[in-house]
PQR file of N, CA, C, O and H, with PARSE charges and radii, in Angstrom:
ATOM      1  N   MET A   1     -19.154  14.930 -18.072 -0.4000 1.5000
ATOM      2  CA  MET A   1     -18.374  15.165 -16.856 -0.0000 2.0000
ATOM      3  C   MET A   1     -19.005  16.346 -16.098  0.5500 1.7000
ATOM      4  O   MET A   1     -19.369  17.351 -16.708 -0.5500 1.4000
ATOM      5  N   ASN A   2     -19.132  16.222 -14.768 -0.4000 1.5000
ATOM      6  CA  ASN A   2     -19.658  17.250 -13.953 -0.0000 2.0000
ATOM      7  C   ASN A   2     -18.527  18.334 -13.620  0.5500 1.7000
ATOM      8  O   ASN A   2     -17.565  17.985 -12.936 -0.5500 1.4000
ATOM      9  H   ASN A   2     -18.836  15.405 -14.272  0.4000 1.0000
ATOM     10  N   THR A   3     -18.631  19.586 -14.075 -0.4000 1.5000
ATOM     11  CA  THR A   3     -17.675  20.595 -13.727 -0.0000 2.0000
ATOM     12  C   THR A   3     -17.513  21.006 -12.331  0.5500 1.7000
ATOM     13  O   THR A   3     -16.462  21.469 -11.886 -0.5500 1.4000
ATOM     14  H   THR A   3     -19.413  19.869 -14.630  0.4000 1.0000
ATOM     15  N   ARG A   4     -18.625  20.818 -11.625 -0.4000 1.5000
ATOM     16  CA  ARG A   4     -18.501  21.247 -10.177 -0.0000 2.0000
ATOM     17  C   ARG A   4     -17.496  20.386  -9.382  0.5500 1.7000
ATOM     18  O   ARG A   4     -16.811  20.895  -8.495 -0.5500 1.4000
ATOM     19  H   ARG A   4     -19.478  20.443 -11.986  0.4000 1.0000
ATOM     20  N   ASN A   5     -17.412  19.097  -9.699 -0.4000 1.5000
ATOM     21  CA  ASN A   5     -16.498  18.204  -9.074 -0.0000 2.0000
ATOM     22  C   ASN A   5     -15.015  18.573  -9.438  0.5500 1.7000
ATOM     23  O   ASN A   5     -14.134  18.607  -8.578 -0.5500 1.4000
ATOM     24  H   ASN A   5     -17.968  18.683 -10.419  0.4000 1.0000
ATOM     25  N   VAL A   6     -14.802  18.835 -10.710 -0.4000 1.5000
ATOM     26  CA  VAL A   6     -13.505  19.228 -11.117 -0.0000 2.0000
ATOM     27  C   VAL A   6     -13.059  20.519 -10.444  0.5500 1.7000
ATOM     28  O   VAL A   6     -11.904  20.598 -10.027 -0.5500 1.4000
ATOM     29  H   VAL A   6     -15.517  18.808 -11.409  0.4000 1.0000
ATOM     30  N   ALA A   7     -13.860  21.476 -10.322 -0.4000 1.5000
ATOM     31  CA  ALA A   7     -13.527  22.714  -9.667 -0.0000 2.0000
ATOM     32  C   ALA A   7     -13.238  22.475  -8.237  0.5500 1.7000
ATOM     33  O   ALA A   7     -12.278  23.041  -7.713 -0.5500 1.4000
ATOM     34  H   ALA A   7     -14.798  21.412 -10.661  0.4000 1.0000
ATOM     35  N   ALA A   8     -14.044  21.629  -7.532 -0.4000 1.5000
ATOM     36  CA  ALA A   8     -13.887  21.361  -6.146 -0.0000 2.0000
ATOM     37  C   ALA A   8     -12.545  20.676  -5.887  0.5500 1.7000
ATOM     38  O   ALA A   8     -11.862  20.956  -4.902 -0.5500 1.4000
ATOM     39  H   ALA A   8     -14.824  21.169  -7.956  0.4000 1.0000
ATOM     40  N   ARG A   9     -12.191  19.777  -6.792 -0.4000 1.5000
ATOM     41  CA  ARG A   9     -10.827  19.109  -6.656 -0.0000 2.0000
ATOM     42  C   ARG A   9      -9.744  20.007  -6.829  0.5500 1.7000
ATOM     43  O   ARG A   9      -8.746  19.848  -6.126 -0.5500 1.4000
ATOM     44  H   ARG A   9     -12.745  19.549  -7.593  0.4000 1.0000
ATOM     45  N   SER A  10      -9.790  20.950  -7.678 -0.4000 1.5000
ATOM     46  CA  SER A  10      -8.735  21.881  -7.994 -0.0000 2.0000
ATOM     47  C   SER A  10      -8.508  22.921  -6.744  0.5500 1.7000
ATOM     48  O   SER A  10      -7.435  23.497  -6.561 -0.5500 1.4000
ATOM     49  H   SER A  10     -10.600  21.080  -8.249  0.4000 1.0000
ATOM     50  N   GLU A  11      -9.526  23.063  -6.008 -0.4000 1.5000
ATOM     51  CA  GLU A  11      -9.491  23.974  -4.871 -0.0000 2.0000
ATOM     52  C   GLU A  11      -9.076  23.368  -3.632  0.5500 1.7000
ATOM     53  O   GLU A  11      -9.300  23.968  -2.580 -0.5500 1.4000
ATOM     54  H   GLU A  11     -10.397  22.596  -6.156  0.4000 1.0000
ATOM     55  N   GLY A  12      -8.433  22.121  -3.630 -0.4000 1.5000
ATOM     56  CA  GLY A  12      -8.036  21.430  -2.418 -0.0000 2.0000
ATOM     57  C   GLY A  12      -6.966  22.108  -1.593  0.5500 1.7000
ATOM     58  O   GLY A  12      -6.871  21.926  -0.379 -0.5500 1.4000
ATOM     59  H   GLY A  12      -8.252  21.633  -4.484  0.4000 1.0000
ATOM     60  N   GLY A  13      -6.177  22.881  -2.277 -0.4000 1.5000
ATOM     61  CA  GLY A  13      -5.114  23.616  -1.604 -0.0000 2.0000
ATOM     62  C   GLY A  13      -3.973  22.818  -1.213  0.5500 1.7000
ATOM     63  O   GLY A  13      -3.877  21.640  -1.558 -0.5500 1.4000
ATOM     64  H   GLY A  13      -6.255  23.028  -3.264  0.4000 1.0000
ATOM     65  N   GLU A  14      -3.041  23.449  -0.457 -0.4000 1.5000
ATOM     66  CA  GLU A  14      -1.817  22.759  -0.076 -0.0000 2.0000
ATOM     67  C   GLU A  14      -2.079  21.671   0.966  0.5500 1.7000
ATOM     68  O   GLU A  14      -1.426  20.628   0.965 -0.5500 1.4000
ATOM     69  H   GLU A  14      -3.119  24.406  -0.177  0.4000 1.0000
ATOM     70  N   ALA A  15      -3.020  21.922   1.837 -0.4000 1.5000
ATOM     71  CA  ALA A  15      -3.327  20.917   2.855 -0.0000 2.0000
ATOM     72  C   ALA A  15      -3.780  19.581   2.241  0.5500 1.7000
ATOM     73  O   ALA A  15      -3.403  18.482   2.647 -0.5500 1.4000
ATOM     74  H   ALA A  15      -3.550  22.770   1.838  0.4000 1.0000
ATOM     75  N   GLY A  16      -4.637  19.794   1.210 -0.4000 1.5000
ATOM     76  CA  GLY A  16      -5.193  18.542   0.559 -0.0000 2.0000
ATOM     77  C   GLY A  16      -4.079  17.802  -0.217  0.5500 1.7000
ATOM     78  O   GLY A  16      -4.051  16.572  -0.260 -0.5500 1.4000
ATOM     79  H   GLY A  16      -4.943  20.687   0.880  0.4000 1.0000
ATOM     80  N   GLN A  17      -3.174  18.570  -0.821 -0.4000 1.5000
ATOM     81  CA  GLN A  17      -2.034  17.908  -1.620 -0.0000 2.0000
ATOM     82  C   GLN A  17      -1.126  17.240  -0.582  0.5500 1.7000
ATOM     83  O   GLN A  17      -0.687  16.114  -0.814 -0.5500 1.4000
ATOM     84  H   GLN A  17      -3.196  19.569  -0.787  0.4000 1.0000
ATOM     85  N   ALA A  18      -0.838  17.860   0.510 -0.4000 1.5000
ATOM     86  CA  ALA A  18       0.014  17.244   1.554 -0.0000 2.0000
ATOM     87  C   ALA A  18      -0.623  15.898   2.091  0.5500 1.7000
ATOM     88  O   ALA A  18       0.047  14.872   2.209 -0.5500 1.4000
ATOM     89  H   ALA A  18      -1.195  18.775   0.699  0.4000 1.0000
ATOM     90  N   LEU A  19      -1.938  15.976   2.400 -0.4000 1.5000
ATOM     91  CA  LEU A  19      -2.567  14.829   2.805 -0.0000 2.0000
ATOM     92  C   LEU A  19      -2.607  13.713   1.805  0.5500 1.7000
ATOM     93  O   LEU A  19      -2.551  12.534   2.157 -0.5500 1.4000
ATOM     94  H   LEU A  19      -2.482  16.810   2.304  0.4000 1.0000
ATOM     95  N   GLY A  20      -2.702  14.081   0.601 -0.4000 1.5000
ATOM     96  CA  GLY A  20      -2.631  13.065  -0.510 -0.0000 2.0000
ATOM     97  C   GLY A  20      -1.302  12.429  -0.624  0.5500 1.7000
ATOM     98  O   GLY A  20      -1.190  11.213  -0.784 -0.5500 1.4000
ATOM     99  H   GLY A  20      -2.748  15.038   0.315  0.4000 1.0000
ATOM    100  N   ASP A  21      -0.269  13.251  -0.543 -0.4000 1.5000
ATOM    101  CA  ASP A  21       1.139  12.743  -0.617 -0.0000 2.0000
ATOM    102  C   ASP A  21       1.433  11.882   0.569  0.5500 1.7000
ATOM    103  O   ASP A  21       2.093  10.856   0.399 -0.5500 1.4000
ATOM    104  H   ASP A  21      -0.361  14.239  -0.414  0.4000 1.0000
ATOM    105  N   ALA A  22       0.978  12.229   1.815 -0.4000 1.5000
ATOM    106  CA  ALA A  22       1.207  11.432   2.973 -0.0000 2.0000
ATOM    107  C   ALA A  22       0.399  10.023   2.840  0.5500 1.7000
ATOM    108  O   ALA A  22       0.867   8.975   3.285 -0.5500 1.4000
ATOM    109  H   ALA A  22       0.442  13.062   1.954  0.4000 1.0000
ATOM    110  N   GLY A  23      -0.720  10.095   2.257 -0.4000 1.5000
ATOM    111  CA  GLY A  23      -1.502   8.922   2.039 -0.0000 2.0000
ATOM    112  C   GLY A  23      -0.787   7.964   1.102  0.5500 1.7000
ATOM    113  O   GLY A  23      -0.775   6.767   1.389 -0.5500 1.4000
ATOM    114  H   GLY A  23      -1.100  10.947   1.895  0.4000 1.0000
ATOM    115  N   MET A  24      -0.215   8.386   0.048 -0.4000 1.5000
ATOM    116  CA  MET A  24       0.576   7.629  -0.910 -0.0000 2.0000
ATOM    117  C   MET A  24       1.694   6.960  -0.197  0.5500 1.7000
ATOM    118  O   MET A  24       1.916   5.761  -0.370 -0.5500 1.4000
ATOM    119  H   MET A  24      -0.224   9.358  -0.185  0.4000 1.0000
ATOM    120  N   VAL A  25       2.445   7.741   0.644 -0.4000 1.5000
ATOM    121  CA  VAL A  25       3.597   7.143   1.364 -0.0000 2.0000
ATOM    122  C   VAL A  25       3.172   6.036   2.274  0.5500 1.7000
ATOM    123  O   VAL A  25       3.866   5.024   2.365 -0.5500 1.4000
ATOM    124  H   VAL A  25       2.264   8.714   0.784  0.4000 1.0000
ATOM    125  N   VAL A  26       2.099   6.176   2.932 -0.4000 1.5000
ATOM    126  CA  VAL A  26       1.490   5.238   3.761 -0.0000 2.0000
ATOM    127  C   VAL A  26       1.125   4.031   2.981  0.5500 1.7000
ATOM    128  O   VAL A  26       1.490   2.926   3.382 -0.5500 1.4000
ATOM    129  H   VAL A  26       1.536   6.999   2.859  0.4000 1.0000
ATOM    130  N   LEU A  27       0.423   4.167   1.882 -0.4000 1.5000
ATOM    131  CA  LEU A  27       0.018   2.970   1.072 -0.0000 2.0000
ATOM    132  C   LEU A  27       1.222   2.273   0.491  0.5500 1.7000
ATOM    133  O   LEU A  27       1.194   1.043   0.430 -0.5500 1.4000
ATOM    134  H   LEU A  27       0.127   5.064   1.556  0.4000 1.0000
ATOM    135  N   ARG A  28       2.314   2.956   0.043 -0.4000 1.5000
ATOM    136  CA  ARG A  28       3.462   2.285  -0.556 -0.0000 2.0000
ATOM    137  C   ARG A  28       4.266   1.556   0.606  0.5500 1.7000
ATOM    138  O   ARG A  28       4.825   0.475   0.418 -0.5500 1.4000
ATOM    139  H   ARG A  28       2.336   3.955   0.092  0.4000 1.0000
ATOM    140  N   SER A  29       4.280   2.170   1.713 -0.4000 1.5000
ATOM    141  CA  SER A  29       4.977   1.526   2.909 -0.0000 2.0000
ATOM    142  C   SER A  29       4.209   0.208   3.292  0.5500 1.7000
ATOM    143  O   SER A  29       4.804  -0.850   3.501 -0.5500 1.4000
ATOM    144  H   SER A  29       3.826   3.048   1.866  0.4000 1.0000
ATOM    145  N   ALA A  30       2.923   0.342   3.364 -0.4000 1.5000
ATOM    146  CA  ALA A  30       2.165  -0.830   3.728 -0.0000 2.0000
ATOM    147  C   ALA A  30       2.273  -1.953   2.710  0.5500 1.7000
ATOM    148  O   ALA A  30       2.351  -3.118   3.099 -0.5500 1.4000
ATOM    149  H   ALA A  30       2.440   1.201   3.194  0.4000 1.0000
ATOM    150  N   LEU A  31       2.279  -1.651   1.457 -0.4000 1.5000
ATOM    151  CA  LEU A  31       2.498  -2.658   0.386 -0.0000 2.0000
ATOM    152  C   LEU A  31       3.859  -3.276   0.495  0.5500 1.7000
ATOM    153  O   LEU A  31       4.017  -4.495   0.425 -0.5500 1.4000
ATOM    154  H   LEU A  31       2.215  -0.704   1.141  0.4000 1.0000
ATOM    155  N   ALA A  32       4.858  -2.411   0.668 -0.4000 1.5000
ATOM    156  CA  ALA A  32       6.233  -2.966   0.708 -0.0000 2.0000
ATOM    157  C   ALA A  32       6.362  -3.863   1.980  0.5500 1.7000
ATOM    158  O   ALA A  32       6.888  -4.975   1.919 -0.5500 1.4000
ATOM    159  H   ALA A  32       4.730  -1.421   0.724  0.4000 1.0000
ATOM    160  N   GLY A  33       5.900  -3.376   3.043 -0.4000 1.5000
ATOM    161  CA  GLY A  33       5.957  -4.114   4.304 -0.0000 2.0000
ATOM    162  C   GLY A  33       5.209  -5.454   4.191  0.5500 1.7000
ATOM    163  O   GLY A  33       5.717  -6.453   4.702 -0.5500 1.4000
ATOM    164  H   GLY A  33       5.473  -2.473   3.093  0.4000 1.0000
ATOM    165  N   THR A  34       4.083  -5.527   3.577 -0.4000 1.5000
ATOM    166  CA  THR A  34       3.410  -6.800   3.481 -0.0000 2.0000
ATOM    167  C   THR A  34       4.203  -7.690   2.559  0.5500 1.7000
ATOM    168  O   THR A  34       4.396  -8.861   2.885 -0.5500 1.4000
ATOM    169  H   THR A  34       3.671  -4.716   3.161  0.4000 1.0000
ATOM    170  N   LEU A  35       4.660  -7.222   1.461 -0.4000 1.5000
ATOM    171  CA  LEU A  35       5.438  -8.156   0.468 -0.0000 2.0000
ATOM    172  C   LEU A  35       6.684  -8.609   1.264  0.5500 1.7000
ATOM    173  O   LEU A  35       7.018  -9.791   1.179 -0.5500 1.4000
ATOM    174  H   LEU A  35       4.503  -6.270   1.196  0.4000 1.0000
ATOM    175  N   LEU A  36       7.418  -7.726   2.058 -0.4000 1.5000
ATOM    176  CA  LEU A  36       8.552  -8.181   2.753 -0.0000 2.0000
ATOM    177  C   LEU A  36       8.155  -9.167   3.795  0.5500 1.7000
ATOM    178  O   LEU A  36       8.915 -10.112   4.005 -0.5500 1.4000
ATOM    179  H   LEU A  36       7.147  -6.766   2.127  0.4000 1.0000
ATOM    180  N   TRP A  37       7.080  -9.055   4.453 -0.4000 1.5000
ATOM    181  CA  TRP A  37       6.610  -9.983   5.452 -0.0000 2.0000
ATOM    182  C   TRP A  37       6.354 -11.332   4.896  0.5500 1.7000
ATOM    183  O   TRP A  37       6.797 -12.326   5.471 -0.5500 1.4000
ATOM    184  H   TRP A  37       6.462  -8.287   4.282  0.4000 1.0000
ATOM    185  N   VAL A  38       5.620 -11.421   3.742 -0.4000 1.5000
ATOM    186  CA  VAL A  38       5.251 -12.624   3.054 -0.0000 2.0000
ATOM    187  C   VAL A  38       6.525 -13.241   2.528  0.5500 1.7000
ATOM    188  O   VAL A  38       6.595 -14.470   2.531 -0.5500 1.4000
ATOM    189  H   VAL A  38       5.260 -10.613   3.275  0.4000 1.0000
ATOM    190  N   GLY A  39       7.564 -12.510   2.066 -0.4000 1.5000
ATOM    191  CA  GLY A  39       8.735 -13.060   1.550 -0.0000 2.0000
ATOM    192  C   GLY A  39       9.626 -13.577   2.715  0.5500 1.7000
ATOM    193  O   GLY A  39      10.323 -14.573   2.520 -0.5500 1.4000
ATOM    194  H   GLY A  39       7.507 -11.512   2.063  0.4000 1.0000
ATOM    195  N   ALA A  40       9.634 -12.942   3.921 -0.4000 1.5000
ATOM    196  CA  ALA A  40      10.365 -13.375   5.000 -0.0000 2.0000
ATOM    197  C   ALA A  40       9.755 -14.724   5.544  0.5500 1.7000
ATOM    198  O   ALA A  40      10.484 -15.582   6.041 -0.5500 1.4000
ATOM    199  H   ALA A  40       9.068 -12.132   4.079  0.4000 1.0000
ATOM    200  N   LEU A  41       8.520 -14.864   5.442 -0.4000 1.5000
ATOM    201  CA  LEU A  41       7.882 -16.139   5.969 -0.0000 2.0000
ATOM    202  C   LEU A  41       8.389 -17.390   5.233  0.5500 1.7000
ATOM    203  O   LEU A  41       8.348 -18.493   5.778 -0.5500 1.4000
ATOM    204  H   LEU A  41       7.927 -14.167   5.038  0.4000 1.0000
ATOM    205  N   LYS A  42       8.885 -17.202   3.942 -0.4000 1.5000
ATOM    206  CA  LYS A  42       9.383 -18.266   3.166 -0.0000 2.0000
ATOM    207  C   LYS A  42      10.657 -18.967   3.844  0.5500 1.7000
ATOM    208  O   LYS A  42      10.974 -20.126   3.578 -0.5500 1.4000
ATOM    209  H   LYS A  42       8.918 -16.306   3.500  0.4000 1.0000
ATOM    210  N   PHE A  43      11.332 -18.184   4.713 -0.4000 1.5000
ATOM    211  CA  PHE A  43      12.547 -18.763   5.296 -0.0000 2.0000
ATOM    212  C   PHE A  43      12.265 -19.144   6.799  0.5500 1.7000
ATOM    213  O   PHE A  43      13.204 -19.449   7.534 -0.5500 1.4000
ATOM    214  H   PHE A  43      11.075 -17.243   4.929  0.4000 1.0000
ATOM    215  N   VAL A  44      10.996 -19.125   7.238 -0.4000 1.5000
ATOM    216  CA  VAL A  44      10.702 -19.601   8.489 -0.0000 2.0000
ATOM    217  C   VAL A  44      10.374 -21.062   8.552  0.5500 1.7000
ATOM    218  O   VAL A  44       9.692 -21.519   7.635 -0.5500 1.4000
ATOM    219  H   VAL A  44      10.233 -18.877   6.641  0.4000 1.0000
ATOM    220  N   GLU A  45      10.787 -21.882   9.553 -0.4000 1.5000
ATOM    221  CA  GLU A  45      10.630 -23.352   9.627 -0.0000 2.0000
ATOM    222  C   GLU A  45       9.141 -23.630   9.471  0.5500 1.7000
ATOM    223  O   GLU A  45       8.807 -24.559   8.736 -0.5500 1.4000
ATOM    224  H   GLU A  45      11.341 -21.511  10.298  0.4000 1.0000
ATOM    225  N   TYR A  46       8.219 -22.907  10.097 -0.4000 1.5000
ATOM    226  CA  TYR A  46       6.837 -23.342   9.964 -0.0000 2.0000
ATOM    227  C   TYR A  46       6.301 -23.256   8.538  0.5500 1.7000
ATOM    228  O   TYR A  46       5.494 -24.081   8.110 -0.5500 1.4000
ATOM    229  H   TYR A  46       8.490 -22.152  10.694  0.4000 1.0000
ATOM    230  N   GLU A  47       6.732 -22.317   7.869 -0.4000 1.5000
ATOM    231  CA  GLU A  47       6.345 -22.215   6.287 -0.0000 2.0000
ATOM    232  C   GLU A  47       6.933 -23.367   5.532  0.5500 1.7000
ATOM    233  O   GLU A  47       6.271 -24.002   4.711 -0.5500 1.4000
ATOM    234  H   GLU A  47       7.388 -21.647   8.217  0.4000 1.0000
ATOM    235  N   ALA A  48       8.167 -23.627   5.816 -0.4000 1.5000
ATOM    236  CA  ALA A  48       8.846 -24.726   5.118 -0.0000 2.0000
ATOM    237  C   ALA A  48       8.179 -26.071   5.392  0.5500 1.7000
ATOM    238  O   ALA A  48       8.111 -26.918   4.501 -0.5500 1.4000
ATOM    239  H   ALA A  48       8.705 -23.111   6.483  0.4000 1.0000
ATOM    240  N   GLU A  49       7.691 -26.276   6.599 -0.4000 1.5000
ATOM    241  CA  GLU A  49       7.058 -27.496   6.887 -0.0000 2.0000
ATOM    242  C   GLU A  49       5.702 -27.645   6.211  0.5500 1.7000
ATOM    243  O   GLU A  49       5.354 -28.737   5.761 -0.5500 1.4000
ATOM    244  H   GLU A  49       7.746 -25.589   7.323  0.4000 1.0000
ATOM    245  N   GLN A  50       4.921 -26.546   6.131 -0.4000 1.5000
ATOM    246  CA  GLN A  50       3.688 -26.459   5.492 -0.0000 2.0000
ATOM    247  C   GLN A  50       3.755 -26.749   4.004  0.5500 1.7000
ATOM    248  O   GLN A  50       2.861 -27.371   3.430 -0.5500 1.4000
ATOM    249  H   GLN A  50       5.204 -25.659   6.496  0.4000 1.0000
ATOM    250  N   ILE A  51       4.837 -26.282   3.393 -0.4000 1.5000
ATOM    251  CA  ILE A  51       4.973 -26.391   1.843 -0.0000 2.0000
ATOM    252  C   ILE A  51       5.653 -27.643   1.504  0.5500 1.7000
ATOM    253  O   ILE A  51       5.593 -28.023   0.335 -0.5500 1.4000
ATOM    254  H   ILE A  51       5.563 -25.777   3.859  0.4000 1.0000
ATOM    255  N   GLN A  52       6.323 -28.370   2.417 -0.4000 1.5000
ATOM    256  CA  GLN A  52       7.049 -29.626   2.101 -0.0000 2.0000
ATOM    257  C   GLN A  52       6.202 -30.673   1.333  0.5500 1.7000
ATOM    258  O   GLN A  52       6.735 -31.270   0.398 -0.5500 1.4000
ATOM    259  H   GLN A  52       6.372 -28.061   3.367  0.4000 1.0000
ATOM    260  N   PRO A  53       4.946 -30.925   1.663 -0.5600 1.5000
ATOM    261  CA  PRO A  53       4.185 -31.933   0.975  0.2800 2.0000
ATOM    262  C   PRO A  53       3.894 -31.563  -0.484  0.5500 1.7000
ATOM    263  O   PRO A  53       3.582 -32.426  -1.304 -0.5500 1.4000
ATOM    264  N   MET A  54       4.002 -30.251  -0.796 -0.4000 1.5000
ATOM    265  CA  MET A  54       3.667 -29.864  -2.157 -0.0000 2.0000
ATOM    266  C   MET A  54       4.940 -29.892  -3.073  0.5500 1.7000
ATOM    267  O   MET A  54       4.819 -29.755  -4.290 -0.5500 1.4000
ATOM    268  H   MET A  54       4.256 -29.549  -0.129  0.4000 1.0000
ATOM    269  N   VAL A  55       6.129 -30.067  -2.492 -0.4000 1.5000
ATOM    270  CA  VAL A  55       7.412 -30.004  -3.283 -0.0000 2.0000
ATOM    271  C   VAL A  55       7.688 -31.448  -3.653  0.5500 1.7000
ATOM    272  O   VAL A  55       8.685 -31.737  -4.314 -0.5500 1.4000
ATOM    273  H   VAL A  55       6.227 -30.178  -1.503  0.4000 1.0000
TER
END
């Protein structure tokens, strides 16, 4: 393991931590939004018509 990379990561400071936290919030929100969107499509008439031949 390269110790220079470990030291550089630990010196990120509060700004780096805040940016990382904000990024995680964005990623979680995007994942939740995508899953909700796909789930909501199951109740739309277009989706029901497309899946009808498979049922």
